[in-house]
N, C-alpha and C positions, 0 to 999 in steps of 0.2 A: 503494500500499499504505499504509495508516493504521497508526500506532502506537497502538492503543487495545486494550489487553489486556482491559479491562473487558467490551467488546463481544465480543471473540473468546471470553473465557471464558464469557460467556453463551450464545454461540451453542453451545459445546460441551456446556453443561448442557442446553439445549434439545433438542439431537439425542439425548442420553443419555435424557432424560426422555421423548421421544417414541418410544424404543424402537429408534432407528436403530443399525444394525450399524456401529460406529466404525471397523473395520478397513475395510469396504468403503467408507465414506464418505471416509475418508483416502485411499484408493487412487484414487477418482475425483478428488478435490481435487489430488492429485498430477499425475494426468494433465491436469486443467485448466491447472495451473501450468506444466507442460512445454510445452503447446500455446502459452500466452502467451510462453513463453521462445523458443521457435522463432519465433514472429512478431516478438518484440523484437529478435532477432539477424538477423532478414531471410532465413532459411534455409529457410522455407516455400514451395516453388514455387507453391503455391496461393494465397498471400497477396498481396493487392493492394498494400499498403503495406509499404515497406521499412523503417518506423520504428515505434516505439511508445513511448507515454508512460511505460511501465513500464520500469524500470531492470532490465537483465539480471542485474547483480550481485546485486540485490535479490532477483529472481525465483529464482536459483540458491540463495541462503541459504534461501529459503522452502522450496523443493524438498528441499534437504538435511535441513533441521529436520524436515519431515514424513516423509521416508523413515525417518529415524532413529525417529521417534515411532511409525511404523506397525511396524517391526520389534520395539519395546518392548512394543506392545499385546499381543503374544502371551504374554508372560511376567509381566506386572504383576498384582499383586492389586486394583489400583484402575484399572479401564478407562480412565477419561477422563484420567488423570494424565500420561501421556507427551504427549498432545495439549495439555493445559494448560501443560506446561512448554515445549513449542515456541512457543506464543503468547507466553508470558512472555519467553522468550528472544528471540524476534524483535521484541518490541515495547519492549525495554529499551534 
């Protein structure tokens, strides 16, 4: 997990520019992070490796930040703001 806010913010802007449903994209991202977390802690019975290069604590922080952002997407006047704040929080 890179600490690169500029790239993360650019990705959010590109998704929004392309008309991507940010709530759906965020849900898909959270699911991806969840799968990575399960693999990292070795609880996935289908996983070949019991280890991962990704830190489970970092993955948990990412999942929490984006779950919070997804909930806030429903009520914000600026659709990208919760995701942008999550990225800045995670990269600081």
